[in-house]
MIMARLUM-156108 format. One line per 8 residues: their letters; for each residue x, y negated, z of C-alpha. Coordinates in steps of 0.001 Angstrom, whole numbers, plus 500000, padded with zeros to 6 digits. Layout:
A	X Y Z  ...
END
This chain:
MPENHRKK	148106 901013 048427  149184 897632 049423  152444 897611 051599  152404 894256 053272  149901 891871 054897  149877 889552 051971  149218 892449 049569  146564 893685 052101
DKARRRKQ	144765 890441 052556  144345 890326 048623  143053 893683 048363  140511 892995 050869  139254 889916 049175  139001 891799 045885  137342 894868 047583  134373 892168 048844
AAGASYTS	133965 890694 045370  133586 893933 043682  130087 894296 043999  128226 896671 041735  130956 898775 040642  131869 899595 044470  128339 900435 045037  128373 903029 042224
VAAGTAHR	131711 904559 043429  130067 904936 046961  127021 906656 045207  129179 909178 043489  128409 908083 040194  131524 906400 038993  134496 908510 038746  135784 911749 039623
HAGPPIEP	139348 912433 040888  140848 915675 040973  143291 915718 043915  145126 918557 045282  143308 921353 046747  143035 920934 050285  141263 923536 052461  139052 922271 055526
VDGSGFGV	141329 921969 058440  140544 924234 061497  140988 921799 064411  142138 924680 066640  145548 923982 065704  144988 920200 067001  143352 921567 070192  139786 920744 069125
ERTADMRI	137028 922810 068169  135724 921250 065187  136748 921677 061198  137508 918737 059209  136169 918400 055671  139345 917325 053674  137264 917004 050041  137074 913004 050299
ASALIGAC	140815 913145 051384  141578 914940 048207  139280 912707 045880  141416 909677 047589  145018 911216 046576  143740 911847 043165  142423 908380 042934  146117 907381 043921
LEGCKPCQ	147513 909670 041498  145582 908138 038754  145669 904669 039391  141968 903925 040127  141955 900798 042326  138401 900936 042962  138136 904217 044100  141019 904004 046244
RSLADKVL	139669 901262 048379  136310 902993 048669  137574 906282 049516  139950 905059 051849  137116 903075 053995  135377 906506 054148  138604 908345 055380  139210 905664 057721
AGDRLVVA	135756 905554 059245  135362 909218 059289  136744 912094 061695  140743 911112 062382  141285 914949 062516  141557 914318 058726  144204 911521 058785  146117 913557 061362
SLAGSIYA	146361 916619 059287  146863 914500 055977  149953 912678 057596  151163 915336 059875  151321 917906 057031  153725 915705 054791  156035 913885 057731  156479 917373 059549
VLPSAGLN	158678 918340 056198  160589 915298 055805  164057 914452 057115  163375 910801 058345  160419 908315 058634  161857 906542 055533  163150 903315 054430  161345 900325 056313
ASPTVEAF	159093 902379 057669  156534 900778 060082  156317 901144 063946  153311 903036 063530  154882 905668 061290  158337 905719 063261  156469 906267 066147  154247 909020 064434
YPLARDSR	157376 910641 062876  158703 912848 065609  155284 913846 066640  154651 915143 063346  158251 916974 063196  157336 918498 066715  153967 919970 065220  155972 922320 062589
DGDGREVL	155622 924966 065366  151980 924766 064594  150993 922855 067856  149340 919476 066508  147851 918158 069605  150058 915374 070341  149825 914454 066445  145791 914258 067089
AYVEGLGA	146026 912326 070173  148221 909712 068646  146068 909159 065771  142932 909032 067905  144702 906397 069866  145388 904064 066932  143532 900860 066468  142209 900215 063010
QELEDLLE	144935 898049 061454  147414 900954 062662  145284 903746 061341  145409 901992 058044  149184 901518 057985  149491 905414 058644  146958 906296 055919  148837 903877 053437
ATLDLWSV	152073 905183 054103  150871 908831 053770  149250 908326 050616  152433 906901 048914  154011 910266 049932  151288 912170 048688  151372 910317 045318  155141 910842 045081
AGAPMPGG	154625 914419 045931  151478 915113 043641  150789 915526 039740  153049 914217 037059  152706 910807 035799  149124 910468 033916  148797 909601 030186  146292 907179 028941
KGCREEPS	143419 905881 031223  143846 906188 035039  140641 908276 035490  137926 910120 033745  134986 907867 033337  131316 908630 033719  128869 906120 033060  129462 903619 035735
GADDAGRD	129341 900221 034851  132873 899385 036311  133839 895827 035888  136680 894271 033849  138997 893985 037065  138515 897679 037680  139649 898388 034144  142290 895744 034161
DERRFASA	143861 897718 037253  143813 901094 035115  145560 899763 032304  148441 898093 034579  148658 901496 036274  148996 903307 032925  151680 900971 031791  153715 901040 034889
TWSCAYLV	157182 902698 036051  156338 905657 037745  158088 905016 041162  160483 907102 042867  160955 908075 046501  164225 907778 047931  164773 909784 051023  167450 908961 053536
SAGMEELV	169043 910836 056327  169031 909987 059739  172236 908258 061083  172785 906470 057831  171871 902768 059042  174288 903168 061836  177082 903229 059480  175808 900512 056683
GREQLAAL	172997 898868 058240  169555 898648 057482  169665 895603 054755  172331 897517 052939  170358 901014 053348  167418 899304 052010  169321 897880 048786  170413 901418 048027
PQVAEASV	167473 902073 045729  167831 898788 043741  171372 899930 042808  170327 903094 041558  168004 901627 039126  169959 898699 038243  172886 901238 037241  170281 902993 035143
AGGEPIVC	168926 899919 033410  172841 898981 032788  173435 902152 030918  175435 903814 033730  172933 906305 035534  174068 907829 039086  175280 911196 039069  174419 914104 041650
HLCDELID	177285 914787 044081  176208 918617 044365  175826 919430 040891  177579 916552 038443  174349 916134 036349  172961 912860 035802  170142 911626 038039  166981 909753 036115
VLAESVVH	165832 907658 038957  163211 906748 036375  161937 910399 035782  162739 912045 039178  159885 911822 041825  162468 912089 044585  165783 911449 045025  167930 911955 048163
IGLTIVPN	170434 909490 049457  173480 910257 051815  176662 908642 053016  180226 910149 053024  182826 908923 055706  186030 908333 053629  189426 908131 055567  191307 905152 054407
SGGEVVVP	194569 903791 055843  192686 900530 056629  190143 902344 058696  187298 904189 056976  185182 903467 053993  181387 904560 053823  180374 905748 050380  176648 906539 049091
VWTHAGCG	175949 910314 048243  173384 910931 045648  171719 914166 045040  168729 915759 043289  166025 916834 045714  166606 920586 044658  170359 920442 045216  170351 919697 048964
RTRVWAWS	168914 917750 051917  170062 914418 052530  172602 913742 055178  175787 912260 056408  179140 913876 055311  182516 913988 056179  184623 913730 053086  186357 917072 053616
ALAQERRR	182853 918528 054183  181572 917154 050929  184840 918389 049019  184348 921813 050730  181023 922066 049836  181566 920752 046050  184255 923474 045858  181852 926319 047086
RGLDAGEQ	179360 925226 044330  182297 925668 041758  182688 921712 041123  185996 919887 041140  186908 918578 044542  190635 917527 044065  193059 918768 046906  191081 917322 049850
PLPGNGRP	192479 919593 052718  190785 919968 055898  191723 917594 058395  192639 919896 061242  190797 920400 064630  190449 916974 065685  191958 917795 069156  194506 914708 070572
VDTKRVED	197789 915536 070638  199542 917424 073721  195782 917875 075359  194979 921339 076581  192164 922987 075402  188785 922585 077133  186080 925027 077356  182336 924086 077047
FTMFSVAR	181891 921254 079417  178479 920117 080985  178249 917544 083713  175754 916324 085407  175085 912499 087207  172587 909749 087202  172637 906630 085420  171269 903267 086262
LSGGIFPL	169120 901836 083074  166563 899397 082752  163769 901935 083813  165120 902811 086734  167592 905851 087590  167983 908337 084684  169393 911816 084936  172674 911706 082935
LVVQPGEP	173843 914736 081074  177447 914735 079381  177914 918029 076883  181375 918354 075546  181562 921421 072991  184692 923775 073700  185557 923988 070187  186668 921159 067970
HEHGLDGW	184913 920413 064777  186126 922029 061691  185939 918797 059519  187785 916793 062665  186242 913829 064351  184485 912431 061149  182771 916004 060736  181517 915881 064453
RADLLSYG	180117 912148 063930  178456 913075 060726  176766 915942 061883  175293 914282 065027  174244 911119 063400  172829 913407 060554  170711 915290 063523  169543 911642 064752
LKPVDLNN	171771 911060 067867  172881 907356 068124  176324 905677 069234  175948 904851 073044  177318 901890 074437  177785 902694 078405  177071 899009 079139  173692 898872 077365
PDPAVVPE	170689 899747 080005  168720 900126 076993  170165 903191 074942  167921 904505 072178  164954 907004 072665  165645 910194 070558  162521 912178 070846  163645 914624 068322
WQARLERG	166017 916377 071020  164900 917858 074291  166378 918895 077199  164813 922555 078261  164773 923445 082038  163609 926486 083709  163181 926378 087237  165437 923533 087537
RLTAITRS	168169 925347 085613  169338 923828 082102  168811 926608 079471  169264 924939 076263  169305 921531 074099  167110 921811 071161  166201 919954 068077  162741 919599 066746
GAGTWYEQ	162471 921668 063574  165771 922881 063890  165914 925251 066685  168706 925494 069314  171789 922953 069374  173274 924074 072765  172454 927416 074913  173304 928125 078565
VGGHPTPG	172802 931856 079080  171020 932193 082345  170556 928664 082837  172942 926012 084245  172392 924844 087959  171387 921240 088144  172092 918849 091347  168981 917898 093619
GWRQAARR	169277 914311 092965  169467 914937 089234  166444 917142 089258  164778 914411 091266  165437 911640 088648  164253 913969 085994  160902 914748 087549  160157 911029 087718
TRSVLLLV	161333 909880 084310  160823 913109 082624  163834 912182 080416  167714 912684 080412  170181 910386 078947  172039 913084 076795  175774 911976 076070  177613 914273 073697
VPAGTVDP	181418 913828 073164  183906 915502 070776  185897 918541 072122  189031 917652 074471  187321 914032 075543  187116 915037 079179  189594 916934 081423  187825 917904 084709
DADPDGRS	191206 918618 086141  192510 915138 085287  189061 913303 085306  186532 914971 087592  184095 912528 087204  185042 912028 083402  184068 907992 083870  187547 906839 082428
SLARAAQA	187264 909458 079733  183805 908319 078718  184928 904667 078575  187664 905472 076256  185360 907616 073989  182719 905155 074046  185223 902372 072940  186562 904271 070511
GNVLGGVV	182743 905074 068982  183028 908786 069986  180014 909071 072132  176588 909564 070563  173163 910411 072325  170048 908843 073734  167171 909220 075784  165685 912540 075381
PVRGSVS	162705 914327 076868  162698 917003 079565  160665 920347 078535  160079 923224 081022  160088 923401 084776  162331 920816 086394  161923 922721 089759
END
């Protein structure tokens, strides 16, 4: 499917000029495409009392897998004009299992992705509501991105012609499309972790797949960091790209971590954590030691610390929640930062009135008491047995915003005895890049 407006306009012009071959496709006399078997979707999981017939969607995926452009265009039109429960189910089922929205995801997909991840518990109401609220162009964008993923996850590269023909009268342009597909390189999907663009930037991140393919073309294929076997990016359907933070006398160096899809999910690693994982798998990891507990020298141990306050952001007064674990990270500050970046939290500039929104995280309250902080699809990250009491002003702000500015700092950052309100400690930590968080939704009963 086309991926930018120029290609989309070209596709639309070709569709308008296709004539009789499209008529035959619409009449069901041209081609048959065997897509993945998809059972009818029970709408009760999406909060509606209807069932979606997925046969056209399955045929559309089959047309994409087999490279039949006329059928792709005709069947896509039918899906777009039909029940939006079909698109919601098709997109939700695949984005729910991905670690990120993907490289260069459109704004539509970026907004859809956290809703899909939230639906992994079986509640797809927000997924369907979002899809039903899309305009025609946004719906097409979401379907195109979804079909790209289904095509990567589908059957192996077909041989010979792109589709099985019956008497159809398909035009020459359609046959040319089939020949081009049959001789084209089978594309590889590159999955990346949350937090990577915070370390290397979006442009550098987008260039990594080209680096991998150029290395293969130059006779130097990349190697999986978790099995030491070669990764053939021209044969693999999915390759994971992570990053590792390598300590260096001049600061830190960030290095790509390439892995087979079956060796482990993409993530950001501390160098010592990657070395530890390699040793666990029986691979050579040198003499890389653990970095110690990461606690500043001469500071006393601080138990788990939670601070409630309010912050003035561009949207008004927001409740502020600071969480400091009592135990330092096994792999020091690099390990602490790598984990939280992989989990989707963002570096926070305390002077920025528009911090990032992180919908994958939630602050959970019960009768106004903070009981847990959770991550969609990953369970509980922080839990307070019995719930932590919250100030009245904090709850009042939470009722209005239904969101919380969450700040997470490393163990030992704030000493409540020496710095009761934590302001100076937070300022120093933020200057060093050691405050991660974002605006997260509130779930549960605020009062």
